[in-house]
N, C-alpha and C positions, 0 to 999 in steps of 0.2 A: 466627877462630872467635868472632864476636860475634853477637848476636841470640838467637834461640830456635829450638828444634826441636820439631815436633809429632810425638809418638810415639803410634801407634795399635796396639792389640793385635788382630791379625788371626787368630791361631790359638790353640787352647786350650792351656792349660798342663798338661793331663792327659798323663801319660807323660813329662813333663820331670823333670829332677833337682831335688831340694830346693833346691840353690843357684840354679838358674834361676828357680824360683818365688819365692825370696827376692829376686832381682833385680827381678822384675816387681812385687812388693810395694813394693820400694824406689823404683821409678819411679812408683808410684801407679796401676798398671794392675790392674784387678780383673776386668772382664768383657770378652768379645770385643766388638770395635768401640768400646771406650772409648778416649778420647784424652786426652792431657795435654800441656801446654806446659812445657818445661824449658829452662833456660839451655843454650846451646851451649858447653859446656866439656869438657875432657878426661875428667873423672870420669863425666859423663853419657854421653859417647861410648863409654867403656869398658864401662859397664853395658849399653848398647844392643848393643855388639859381642857380648856373651855370649848375648843372646837374639834376635839378628838374624833367625833363622829363624821367630820367632813374631810379630815386629812389623813395622810399616811406618813409615818415618821421612821427614818432610818438613821442609825448612828454611823457617823463617818469618823474613822480614826484621825488622830492629830495630823499625821502625815498623808492624809488621803487626797490632798490636792496636788499630787506630784505629776499629774497629767499635763501635757502641753496644751496651751490654749488653742481652740479651734480657729482656723484661718477662714475668714469669710470668702465665699466664692466670688470670682471675678466676673464682671458683666460682659467683657469682650471675649472673643474666641482667639486666644493667642496662637493656636496651632495653624489656623488659616493664614494669619499675618506672617508667621514664621516661615510657612511653606512658600509663600510668594516671595519673601525676601531672600530665601535660600536658593532661589532659582527654580522652584517648582512652578507648575502651570497654574495660572490664575483661572478663575471661573470663566472670564471672557475668552481666554485663549482656547479653552476646551470647547466652548460653543462654536467658535468659528473655525476650528481645526479641521473638521471633516463633515462629510455627509451632505454637502450642498449640491455637489455635482458640477460646480463651475471650475473644477481643476482641469488642467490640460492633460489629455490622454496620451 
C-alpha cells in the first residue's frame, strides 16, 4: 500500500449520518464530483470504507503526479493589447476609418 489514491465524491451526503458527513469532511470532500489525492494507508482506507457508497476510489501510482500544474486563466485579453502596441489598428481607429461619407471625393 504505497502511492496515493484519488477519492471522488459521487453521491450527495444528504441523508447520511453525522459520522459519515464527518468522515467526508475529514477526507476533504465538500461537493459532488470534487476529488482529493490522499496517501494510500490504512487510516485513509478505513475512512473510505465508511463512505464507500458515496465515493469512487482510484489508485494512483507513486509517480502519478508528473503532470505540469494547471496555469490559471488571465482576466485581461493580451492579444488586443499586443495588437495595438505592435502597430495594429485599435477599435477606435476602425470605427472612424470609413463609412461616414465626409471624405473628400
